[in-house]
C-alpha positions in Angstrom: -8.9 0.7 -7.6 -9.7 -2.4 -9.5 -11.5 -1.9 -12.8 -13.3 -5.2 -13.5 -16.4 -5.7 -15.5 -19.1 -7.3 -13.5 -19.5 -9.9 -16.2 -15.9 -11.1 -15.5 -16.4 -11.3 -11.8 -17.2 -14.4 -9.8 -19.3 -14.0 -6.7 -18.0 -15.6 -3.5 -19.5 -15.5 0.0 -17.2 -15.5 3.1 -17.7 -15.3 6.8 -15.7 -12.8 8.8 -15.4 -12.3 12.5 -16.8 -9.1 13.9 -13.3 -7.8 14.4 -12.3 -8.6 10.8 -15.5 -7.0 9.6 -14.8 -3.8 11.5 -11.1 -3.7 10.3 -12.3 -4.2 6.7 -14.9 -1.4 7.1 -12.3 1.0 8.4 -9.8 0.1 5.7 -12.3 0.7 3.0 -13.3 4.0 4.5 -9.7 5.1 4.9 -8.9 4.1 1.3 -12.1 5.6 0.0 -13.1 2.4 -1.8 -15.4 -0.5 -1.4 -14.9 -3.4 1.0 -14.8 -5.7 -2.0 -11.9 -3.8 -3.5 -9.9 -4.1 -0.2 -10.6 -7.8 -0.2 -9.5 -8.3 -3.8 -6.3 -6.3 -3.3 -5.5 -8.3 -0.1 -6.2 -11.6 -1.8 -3.9 -10.6 -4.7 -1.1 -9.8 -2.3 -1.6 -13.0 -0.3 -1.7 -15.1 -3.4 1.5 -13.5 -4.7 0.1 -11.3 -7.3 1.2 -8.3 -5.2 0.6 -5.6 -7.7 0.0 -2.2 -6.2 -2.8 -0.5 -7.9 -2.4 3.1 -9.0 -5.4 4.1 -7.0 -4.1 2.7 -3.8 -0.8 4.4 -4.3 -2.7 7.7 -4.9 -4.8 7.2 -1.7 -1.8 6.4 0.6 -0.2 9.6 1.8 3.1 7.7 2.6 3.7 7.2 -1.1 4.1 11.0 -1.4 7.4 10.9 0.4 8.9 8.2 -1.7 12.1 9.5 -3.3 12.3 12.8 -1.3 15.7 11.8 -0.2 16.8 10.4 -3.5 20.5 10.7 -4.1 22.9 9.8 -6.9 25.4 8.7 -4.2 25.1 5.0 -3.8 26.3 5.0 -0.2 24.1 7.7 1.2 22.8 5.5 4.0 26.3 4.8 5.1 27.1 8.6 5.1 23.9 9.8 6.8 25.6 11.6 9.7 28.0 13.4 7.3 25.2 14.5 5.0 22.8 15.5 7.8 25.2 16.9 10.4 28.3 17.6 8.4 30.4 15.0 10.2 31.5 11.5 9.5 30.2 8.6 11.5 32.5 7.2 14.2 
């Protein structure tokens, strides 16, 4: 979630297609934030300021699995069969 003070914000008006508007509405609902927050985050990513806000990480359930298969072995992806099934890849 972006924490901006309204005094520091600049108001813009944009036109969206009905399809874009519906996708924006659903994204905001899914992320439990405002449509403006979704737009600001998307604009930051598009303009190369791709910071991931703490709030969007907390809202995205996929982030909960990051690191669950962490290993000190640098070649784990090359040895996945051995690790998972007890046999080396052929």
